[in-house]
ChimeraX commands (.cxc) that place a marker at each C-alpha (Angstrom):
marker #1 position 28.29,-9.70,4.37 radius 0.5
marker #1 position 26.18,-12.36,6.12 radius 0.5
marker #1 position 23.23,-13.60,4.10 radius 0.5
marker #1 position 20.57,-12.18,6.38 radius 0.5
marker #1 position 18.60,-8.97,6.52 radius 0.5
marker #1 position 16.43,-7.48,9.24 radius 0.5
marker #1 position 13.17,-6.19,7.83 radius 0.5
marker #1 position 10.38,-4.21,9.52 radius 0.5
marker #1 position 7.16,-6.09,10.31 radius 0.5
marker #1 position 5.22,-4.10,7.71 radius 0.5
marker #1 position 7.68,-4.97,4.94 radius 0.5
marker #1 position 7.75,-8.62,6.03 radius 0.5
marker #1 position 3.98,-8.64,5.60 radius 0.5
marker #1 position 4.32,-7.04,2.16 radius 0.5
marker #1 position 6.86,-9.74,1.23 radius 0.5
marker #1 position 4.44,-12.42,2.44 radius 0.5
marker #1 position 1.90,-11.30,-0.18 radius 0.5
marker #1 position 4.35,-11.84,-3.05 radius 0.5
marker #1 position 4.01,-15.27,-4.70 radius 0.5
marker #1 position 6.88,-17.74,-4.99 radius 0.5
marker #1 position 9.07,-16.90,-7.97 radius 0.5
marker #1 position 7.83,-13.31,-7.99 radius 0.5
marker #1 position 9.05,-10.96,-10.72 radius 0.5
marker #1 position 8.22,-7.63,-9.18 radius 0.5
marker #1 position 8.98,-3.94,-9.02 radius 0.5
marker #1 position 9.39,-2.07,-5.74 radius 0.5
marker #1 position 8.70,1.60,-6.35 radius 0.5
marker #1 position 10.29,3.94,-3.82 radius 0.5
marker #1 position 12.55,1.09,-2.75 radius 0.5
marker #1 position 14.81,3.26,-0.57 radius 0.5
marker #1 position 17.70,0.93,0.39 radius 0.5
marker #1 position 16.25,-1.98,-1.63 radius 0.5
marker #1 position 15.75,-3.92,1.60 radius 0.5
marker #1 position 12.49,-5.50,0.42 radius 0.5
marker #1 position 13.83,-6.83,-2.92 radius 0.5
marker #1 position 16.97,-8.13,-1.21 radius 0.5
marker #1 position 14.96,-9.84,1.55 radius 0.5
marker #1 position 12.62,-11.50,-0.97 radius 0.5
marker #1 position 15.46,-12.67,-3.23 radius 0.5
marker #1 position 17.40,-14.09,-0.27 radius 0.5
marker #1 position 14.31,-16.08,0.75 radius 0.5
marker #1 position 13.35,-17.17,-2.76 radius 0.5
marker #1 position 16.09,-18.02,-5.25 radius 0.5
marker #1 position 13.62,-17.81,-8.16 radius 0.5
marker #1 position 12.52,-14.24,-7.40 radius 0.5
marker #1 position 13.68,-11.24,-9.44 radius 0.5
marker #1 position 13.08,-7.56,-8.84 radius 0.5
marker #1 position 13.41,-4.02,-10.07 radius 0.5
marker #1 position 14.09,-1.45,-7.35 radius 0.5
marker #1 position 12.95,2.01,-8.43 radius 0.5
marker #1 position 14.07,5.27,-6.82 radius 0.5
marker #1 position 13.50,8.88,-7.85 radius 0.5
marker #1 position 16.33,10.47,-5.83 radius 0.5
marker #1 position 20.09,9.98,-6.18 radius 0.5
marker #1 position 20.76,9.29,-2.48 radius 0.5
marker #1 position 18.35,6.36,-2.01 radius 0.5
marker #1 position 19.22,5.11,-5.52 radius 0.5
marker #1 position 22.91,4.87,-4.62 radius 0.5
marker #1 position 22.05,3.28,-1.26 radius 0.5
marker #1 position 19.92,0.67,-3.02 radius 0.5
marker #1 position 22.71,-0.14,-5.48 radius 0.5
marker #1 position 25.17,-0.54,-2.57 radius 0.5
marker #1 position 22.79,-2.90,-0.71 radius 0.5
marker #1 position 22.20,-5.08,-3.78 radius 0.5
marker #1 position 25.93,-5.24,-4.48 radius 0.5
marker #1 position 26.73,-6.10,-0.84 radius 0.5
marker #1 position 24.36,-9.08,-0.94 radius 0.5
marker #1 position 25.69,-10.18,-4.35 radius 0.5
marker #1 position 22.27,-9.96,-6.00 radius 0.5
marker #1 position 23.11,-7.72,-8.97 radius 0.5
marker #1 position 22.11,-10.52,-11.35 radius 0.5
marker #1 position 18.56,-10.65,-9.93 radius 0.5
marker #1 position 17.82,-7.11,-8.70 radius 0.5
marker #1 position 18.05,-4.19,-11.13 radius 0.5
marker #1 position 18.19,-0.80,-9.40 radius 0.5
marker #1 position 16.84,1.99,-11.61 radius 0.5
marker #1 position 16.63,5.75,-11.22 radius 0.5
marker #1 position 13.35,7.31,-12.31 radius 0.5
marker #1 position 9.99,8.75,-11.30 radius 0.5
marker #1 position 7.28,6.25,-10.38 radius 0.5
marker #1 position 6.50,3.65,-13.02 radius 0.5
marker #1 position 8.91,5.24,-15.50 radius 0.5
marker #1 position 11.46,2.66,-14.29 radius 0.5
marker #1 position 9.52,-0.31,-15.73 radius 0.5
marker #1 position 8.31,-1.33,-19.17 radius 0.5
marker #1 position 4.82,-2.70,-19.80 radius 0.5
marker #1 position 4.75,-6.43,-19.10 radius 0.5
marker #1 position 8.26,-6.47,-17.61 radius 0.5
marker #1 position 7.09,-7.42,-14.11 radius 0.5
marker #1 position 4.08,-9.32,-12.79 radius 0.5
marker #1 position 3.75,-7.75,-9.35 radius 0.5
marker #1 position 4.04,-4.16,-8.17 radius 0.5
marker #1 position 4.85,-2.96,-4.66 radius 0.5
marker #1 position 4.36,0.66,-3.61 radius 0.5
marker #1 position 4.92,1.00,0.12 radius 0.5
marker #1 position 5.73,3.64,2.69 radius 0.5
marker #1 position 4.28,6.79,1.14 radius 0.5
marker #1 position 1.04,8.76,1.27 radius 0.5
marker #1 position -2.10,7.47,-0.37 radius 0.5
marker #1 position -2.36,10.52,-2.63 radius 0.5
marker #1 position 1.15,9.91,-3.97 radius 0.5
marker #1 position 0.44,6.20,-4.55 radius 0.5
marker #1 position -2.76,7.18,-6.39 radius 0.5
marker #1 position -0.75,9.63,-8.52 radius 0.5
marker #1 position 1.99,7.08,-9.34 radius 0.5
marker #1 position -0.58,4.48,-10.40 radius 0.5
marker #1 position -2.55,7.00,-12.44 radius 0.5
marker #1 position 0.48,8.47,-14.20 radius 0.5
marker #1 position 1.79,5.01,-15.12 radius 0.5
marker #1 position -1.57,3.39,-15.91 radius 0.5
marker #1 position -0.44,2.26,-19.36 radius 0.5
marker #1 position 2.22,0.08,-17.69 radius 0.5
marker #1 position -0.36,-1.86,-15.67 radius 0.5
marker #1 position -2.38,-3.70,-18.30 radius 0.5
marker #1 position -0.59,-7.01,-17.63 radius 0.5
marker #1 position 0.20,-6.40,-13.96 radius 0.5
marker #1 position -1.13,-9.41,-12.06 radius 0.5
marker #1 position -0.93,-8.00,-8.54 radius 0.5
marker #1 position -0.52,-4.62,-6.84 radius 0.5
marker #1 position 0.52,-4.50,-3.18 radius 0.5
marker #1 position 0.07,-1.01,-1.74 radius 0.5
marker #1 position 0.98,0.17,1.74 radius 0.5
marker #1 position -0.15,3.78,2.13 radius 0.5
marker #1 position 0.88,5.61,5.30 radius 0.5
marker #1 position -2.31,7.70,5.11 radius 0.5
marker #1 position -5.51,7.78,3.00 radius 0.5
marker #1 position -5.80,4.05,2.30 radius 0.5
marker #1 position -9.40,4.71,1.21 radius 0.5
marker #1 position -8.18,6.74,-1.79 radius 0.5
marker #1 position -5.89,3.90,-2.87 radius 0.5
marker #1 position -8.72,1.35,-2.58 radius 0.5
marker #1 position -10.94,3.61,-4.67 radius 0.5
marker #1 position -8.32,3.82,-7.43 radius 0.5
marker #1 position -7.89,0.05,-7.46 radius 0.5
marker #1 position -11.63,-0.61,-7.65 radius 0.5
marker #1 position -12.22,2.00,-10.37 radius 0.5
marker #1 position -9.40,0.46,-12.41 radius 0.5
marker #1 position -10.76,-3.11,-12.19 radius 0.5
marker #1 position -8.54,-4.51,-9.46 radius 0.5
marker #1 position -10.03,-7.01,-7.01 radius 0.5
marker #1 position -9.03,-6.49,-3.36 radius 0.5
marker #1 position -8.13,-10.05,-2.34 radius 0.5
marker #1 position -6.41,-9.52,1.00 radius 0.5
marker #1 position -5.47,-6.84,3.50 radius 0.5
marker #1 position -3.50,-6.61,6.71 radius 0.5
marker #1 position -3.05,-3.94,9.35 radius 0.5
marker #1 position 0.28,-3.76,11.17 radius 0.5
marker #1 position 1.01,-1.70,14.27 radius 0.5
marker #1 position 4.67,-0.77,14.47 radius 0.5
marker #1 position 6.52,1.91,16.46 radius 0.5
marker #1 position 3.29,3.67,17.38 radius 0.5
marker #1 position 1.95,3.79,13.81 radius 0.5
marker #1 position -0.72,1.78,11.99 radius 0.5
marker #1 position 0.05,0.56,8.46 radius 0.5
marker #1 position -2.61,-0.81,6.11 radius 0.5
marker #1 position -1.45,-3.22,3.42 radius 0.5
marker #1 position -3.78,-3.71,0.45 radius 0.5
marker #1 position -3.41,-6.63,-1.97 radius 0.5
marker #1 position -5.27,-6.34,-5.27 radius 0.5
marker #1 position -5.28,-8.66,-8.29 radius 0.5
marker #1 position -6.01,-7.62,-11.85 radius 0.5
marker #1 position -9.66,-8.20,-12.66 radius 0.5
marker #1 position -9.20,-7.83,-16.42 radius 0.5
marker #1 position -11.30,-5.66,-18.69 radius 0.5
marker #1 position -14.67,-7.04,-17.53 radius 0.5
marker #1 position -15.64,-5.34,-14.28 radius 0.5
marker #1 position -19.08,-6.97,-14.02 radius 0.5
marker #1 position -17.87,-9.79,-11.76 radius 0.5
marker #1 position -15.93,-7.51,-9.39 radius 0.5
marker #1 position -17.39,-6.64,-5.97 radius 0.5
marker #1 position -19.02,-3.23,-5.65 radius 0.5
marker #1 position -17.62,-1.94,-2.36 radius 0.5
marker #1 position -19.47,0.76,-0.43 radius 0.5
marker #1 position -17.85,3.98,0.84 radius 0.5
marker #1 position -17.90,2.45,4.33 radius 0.5
marker #1 position -16.07,-0.68,3.16 radius 0.5
marker #1 position -13.52,1.41,1.28 radius 0.5
marker #1 position -12.85,3.43,4.44 radius 0.5
marker #1 position -12.20,0.45,6.71 radius 0.5
marker #1 position -11.00,-2.02,4.11 radius 0.5
marker #1 position -13.43,-4.80,3.09 radius 0.5
marker #1 position -11.09,-7.59,4.23 radius 0.5
marker #1 position -9.95,-5.78,7.38 radius 0.5
marker #1 position -13.62,-5.35,8.32 radius 0.5
marker #1 position -14.08,-9.12,8.34 radius 0.5
marker #1 position -10.83,-9.83,10.21 radius 0.5
marker #1 position -11.32,-7.12,12.88 radius 0.5
marker #1 position -7.89,-7.74,14.41 radius 0.5
marker #1 position -6.71,-6.19,17.67 radius 0.5
marker #1 position -4.63,-3.66,15.71 radius 0.5
marker #1 position -7.68,-2.78,13.56 radius 0.5
marker #1 position -9.83,-2.02,16.60 radius 0.5
marker #1 position -7.03,-0.08,18.28 radius 0.5
marker #1 position -6.55,2.04,15.15 radius 0.5
marker #1 position -10.22,2.92,14.88 radius 0.5
marker #1 position -10.49,3.74,18.58 radius 0.5
marker #1 position -7.67,6.22,18.00 radius 0.5
marker #1 position -9.34,7.55,14.82 radius 0.5
marker #1 position -12.62,7.97,16.73 radius 0.5
marker #1 position -10.96,10.21,19.31 radius 0.5
marker #1 position -9.15,12.19,16.62 radius 0.5
marker #1 position -12.22,12.67,14.42 radius 0.5
marker #1 position -14.39,13.72,17.37 radius 0.5
marker #1 position -11.87,16.44,18.20 radius 0.5
marker #1 position -11.63,17.59,14.56 radius 0.5
marker #1 position -15.40,17.86,14.16 radius 0.5
marker #1 position -15.64,19.89,17.37 radius 0.5
marker #1 position -12.95,22.28,16.12 radius 0.5
marker #1 position -14.62,22.60,12.70 radius 0.5
marker #1 position -17.96,23.45,14.26 radius 0.5
marker #1 position -16.35,26.28,16.23 radius 0.5
marker #1 position -14.47,27.66,13.23 radius 0.5
marker #1 position -15.27,31.15,11.96 radius 0.5
marker #1 position -15.94,29.75,8.50 radius 0.5
marker #1 position -17.58,26.32,8.69 radius 0.5
marker #1 position -17.04,23.72,5.97 radius 0.5
marker #1 position -20.48,22.13,6.23 radius 0.5
marker #1 position -19.80,19.52,3.54 radius 0.5
marker #1 position -16.70,18.24,5.37 radius 0.5
marker #1 position -18.53,18.26,8.71 radius 0.5
marker #1 position -21.29,16.07,7.25 radius 0.5
marker #1 position -18.70,13.70,5.73 radius 0.5
marker #1 position -16.75,13.38,8.99 radius 0.5
marker #1 position -19.90,12.90,11.05 radius 0.5
marker #1 position -20.93,10.08,8.72 radius 0.5
marker #1 position -17.50,8.46,9.12 radius 0.5
marker #1 position -17.74,8.89,12.89 radius 0.5
marker #1 position -21.09,7.06,12.87 radius 0.5
marker #1 position -19.52,4.21,10.88 radius 0.5
marker #1 position -16.60,4.00,13.33 radius 0.5
marker #1 position -18.95,3.94,16.31 radius 0.5
marker #1 position -20.91,1.14,14.62 radius 0.5
marker #1 position -17.78,-0.96,14.13 radius 0.5
marker #1 position -16.59,-0.41,17.71 radius 0.5
marker #1 position -20.05,-1.05,19.14 radius 0.5
marker #1 position -20.37,-4.39,17.34 radius 0.5
marker #1 position -17.19,-5.79,18.86 radius 0.5
marker link #1:1,2 radius 0.2
marker link #1:2,3 radius 0.2
marker link #1:3,4 radius 0.2
marker link #1:4,5 radius 0.2
marker link #1:5,6 radius 0.2
marker link #1:6,7 radius 0.2
marker link #1:7,8 radius 0.2
marker link #1:8,9 radius 0.2
marker link #1:9,10 radius 0.2
marker link #1:10,11 radius 0.2
marker link #1:11,12 radius 0.2
marker link #1:12,13 radius 0.2
marker link #1:13,14 radius 0.2
marker link #1:14,15 radius 0.2
marker link #1:15,16 radius 0.2
marker link #1:16,17 radius 0.2
marker link #1:17,18 radius 0.2
marker link #1:18,19 radius 0.2
marker link #1:19,20 radius 0.2
marker link #1:20,21 radius 0.2
marker link #1:21,22 radius 0.2
marker link #1:22,23 radius 0.2
marker link #1:23,24 radius 0.2
marker link #1:24,25 radius 0.2
marker link #1:25,26 radius 0.2
marker link #1:26,27 radius 0.2
marker link #1:27,28 radius 0.2
marker link #1:28,29 radius 0.2
marker link #1:29,30 radius 0.2
marker link #1:30,31 radius 0.2
marker link #1:31,32 radius 0.2
marker link #1:32,33 radius 0.2
marker link #1:33,34 radius 0.2
marker link #1:34,35 radius 0.2
marker link #1:35,36 radius 0.2
marker link #1:36,37 radius 0.2
marker link #1:37,38 radius 0.2
marker link #1:38,39 radius 0.2
marker link #1:39,40 radius 0.2
marker link #1:40,41 radius 0.2
marker link #1:41,42 radius 0.2
marker link #1:42,43 radius 0.2
marker link #1:43,44 radius 0.2
marker link #1:44,45 radius 0.2
marker link #1:45,46 radius 0.2
marker link #1:46,47 radius 0.2
marker link #1:47,48 radius 0.2
marker link #1:48,49 radius 0.2
marker link #1:49,50 radius 0.2
marker link #1:50,51 radius 0.2
marker link #1:51,52 radius 0.2
marker link #1:52,53 radius 0.2
marker link #1:53,54 radius 0.2
marker link #1:54,55 radius 0.2
marker link #1:55,56 radius 0.2
marker link #1:56,57 radius 0.2
marker link #1:57,58 radius 0.2
marker link #1:58,59 radius 0.2
marker link #1:59,60 radius 0.2
marker link #1:60,61 radius 0.2
marker link #1:61,62 radius 0.2
marker link #1:62,63 radius 0.2
marker link #1:63,64 radius 0.2
marker link #1:64,65 radius 0.2
marker link #1:65,66 radius 0.2
marker link #1:66,67 radius 0.2
marker link #1:67,68 radius 0.2
marker link #1:68,69 radius 0.2
marker link #1:69,70 radius 0.2
marker link #1:70,71 radius 0.2
marker link #1:71,72 radius 0.2
marker link #1:72,73 radius 0.2
marker link #1:73,74 radius 0.2
marker link #1:74,75 radius 0.2
marker link #1:75,76 radius 0.2
marker link #1:76,77 radius 0.2
marker link #1:77,78 radius 0.2
marker link #1:78,79 radius 0.2
marker link #1:79,80 radius 0.2
marker link #1:80,81 radius 0.2
marker link #1:81,82 radius 0.2
marker link #1:82,83 radius 0.2
marker link #1:83,84 radius 0.2
marker link #1:84,85 radius 0.2
marker link #1:85,86 radius 0.2
marker link #1:86,87 radius 0.2
marker link #1:87,88 radius 0.2
marker link #1:88,89 radius 0.2
marker link #1:89,90 radius 0.2
marker link #1:90,91 radius 0.2
marker link #1:91,92 radius 0.2
marker link #1:92,93 radius 0.2
marker link #1:93,94 radius 0.2
marker link #1:94,95 radius 0.2
marker link #1:95,96 radius 0.2
marker link #1:96,97 radius 0.2
marker link #1:97,98 radius 0.2
marker link #1:98,99 radius 0.2
marker link #1:99,100 radius 0.2
marker link #1:100,101 radius 0.2
marker link #1:101,102 radius 0.2
marker link #1:102,103 radius 0.2
marker link #1:103,104 radius 0.2
marker link #1:104,105 radius 0.2
marker link #1:105,106 radius 0.2
marker link #1:106,107 radius 0.2
marker link #1:107,108 radius 0.2
marker link #1:108,109 radius 0.2
marker link #1:109,110 radius 0.2
marker link #1:110,111 radius 0.2
marker link #1:111,112 radius 0.2
marker link #1:112,113 radius 0.2
marker link #1:113,114 radius 0.2
marker link #1:114,115 radius 0.2
marker link #1:115,116 radius 0.2
marker link #1:116,117 radius 0.2
marker link #1:117,118 radius 0.2
marker link #1:118,119 radius 0.2
marker link #1:119,120 radius 0.2
marker link #1:120,121 radius 0.2
marker link #1:121,122 radius 0.2
marker link #1:122,123 radius 0.2
marker link #1:123,124 radius 0.2
marker link #1:124,125 radius 0.2
marker link #1:125,126 radius 0.2
marker link #1:126,127 radius 0.2
marker link #1:127,128 radius 0.2
marker link #1:128,129 radius 0.2
marker link #1:129,130 radius 0.2
marker link #1:130,131 radius 0.2
marker link #1:131,132 radius 0.2
marker link #1:132,133 radius 0.2
marker link #1:133,134 radius 0.2
marker link #1:134,135 radius 0.2
marker link #1:135,136 radius 0.2
marker link #1:136,137 radius 0.2
marker link #1:137,138 radius 0.2
marker link #1:138,139 radius 0.2
marker link #1:139,140 radius 0.2
marker link #1:140,141 radius 0.2
marker link #1:141,142 radius 0.2
marker link #1:142,143 radius 0.2
marker link #1:143,144 radius 0.2
marker link #1:144,145 radius 0.2
marker link #1:145,146 radius 0.2
marker link #1:146,147 radius 0.2
marker link #1:147,148 radius 0.2
marker link #1:148,149 radius 0.2
marker link #1:149,150 radius 0.2
marker link #1:150,151 radius 0.2
marker link #1:151,152 radius 0.2
marker link #1:152,153 radius 0.2
marker link #1:153,154 radius 0.2
marker link #1:154,155 radius 0.2
marker link #1:155,156 radius 0.2
marker link #1:156,157 radius 0.2
marker link #1:157,158 radius 0.2
marker link #1:158,159 radius 0.2
marker link #1:159,160 radius 0.2
marker link #1:160,161 radius 0.2
marker link #1:161,162 radius 0.2
marker link #1:162,163 radius 0.2
marker link #1:163,164 radius 0.2
marker link #1:164,165 radius 0.2
marker link #1:165,166 radius 0.2
marker link #1:166,167 radius 0.2
marker link #1:167,168 radius 0.2
marker link #1:168,169 radius 0.2
marker link #1:169,170 radius 0.2
marker link #1:170,171 radius 0.2
marker link #1:171,172 radius 0.2
marker link #1:172,173 radius 0.2
marker link #1:173,174 radius 0.2
marker link #1:174,175 radius 0.2
marker link #1:175,176 radius 0.2
marker link #1:176,177 radius 0.2
marker link #1:177,178 radius 0.2
marker link #1:178,179 radius 0.2
marker link #1:179,180 radius 0.2
marker link #1:180,181 radius 0.2
marker link #1:181,182 radius 0.2
marker link #1:182,183 radius 0.2
marker link #1:183,184 radius 0.2
marker link #1:184,185 radius 0.2
marker link #1:185,186 radius 0.2
marker link #1:186,187 radius 0.2
marker link #1:187,188 radius 0.2
marker link #1:188,189 radius 0.2
marker link #1:189,190 radius 0.2
marker link #1:190,191 radius 0.2
marker link #1:191,192 radius 0.2
marker link #1:192,193 radius 0.2
marker link #1:193,194 radius 0.2
marker link #1:194,195 radius 0.2
marker link #1:195,196 radius 0.2
marker link #1:196,197 radius 0.2
marker link #1:197,198 radius 0.2
marker link #1:198,199 radius 0.2
marker link #1:199,200 radius 0.2
marker link #1:200,201 radius 0.2
marker link #1:201,202 radius 0.2
marker link #1:202,203 radius 0.2
marker link #1:203,204 radius 0.2
marker link #1:204,205 radius 0.2
marker link #1:205,206 radius 0.2
marker link #1:206,207 radius 0.2
marker link #1:207,208 radius 0.2
marker link #1:208,209 radius 0.2
marker link #1:209,210 radius 0.2
marker link #1:210,211 radius 0.2
marker link #1:211,212 radius 0.2
marker link #1:212,213 radius 0.2
marker link #1:213,214 radius 0.2
marker link #1:214,215 radius 0.2
marker link #1:215,216 radius 0.2
marker link #1:216,217 radius 0.2
marker link #1:217,218 radius 0.2
marker link #1:218,219 radius 0.2
marker link #1:219,220 radius 0.2
marker link #1:220,221 radius 0.2
marker link #1:221,222 radius 0.2
marker link #1:222,223 radius 0.2
marker link #1:223,224 radius 0.2
marker link #1:224,225 radius 0.2
marker link #1:225,226 radius 0.2
marker link #1:226,227 radius 0.2
marker link #1:227,228 radius 0.2
marker link #1:228,229 radius 0.2
marker link #1:229,230 radius 0.2
marker link #1:230,231 radius 0.2
marker link #1:231,232 radius 0.2
marker link #1:232,233 radius 0.2
marker link #1:233,234 radius 0.2
marker link #1:234,235 radius 0.2
marker link #1:235,236 radius 0.2
marker link #1:236,237 radius 0.2
view
């Protein structure tokens, strides 16, 4: 097989945030495209590709074998962070799943993360919940990117281990956790396009909730606050 691999823009951006010579785990690796791409680009990189289901696990093993990278990429079958030992890898990638599931995987495997230098998360939804987990668990959000691909918006969050002392870590507000503190400063075209879309969607949801037979007043207040924040961001552009 030719030594090349086509990767989606979102996964290329994830790969960009891995340092040279990365020793990382890719949880929910699917076909192991990301580990293979990184190891083809960087001959010092090593990876563990974790999968919970037999089908993707076998696909990942086949991909790694086809690219002759079995000596540098270990494909393992298991749930979440069960596939790694504490201190075995320095970077962790969890991409392409819901924010609630990423939160759950990190929480369930928290004892494996003490020496984890960097976590790169790409939640498909609920990026705010992932940011909250990272901040609560003393990770410093050092970079973020927002990719638009095939009609979807993907937020990539890069967080480095802040150690046991949380006093020097930034205290992000709920507003900053919603938008992403770094994305707020970048305000890319994709960022503005995403929040224009979210504004329309949230306006419609609030209207529907207000006409519901049983109104969830707490949620309405929360969504109206978020709508005000979105309008503020869009107005300032």
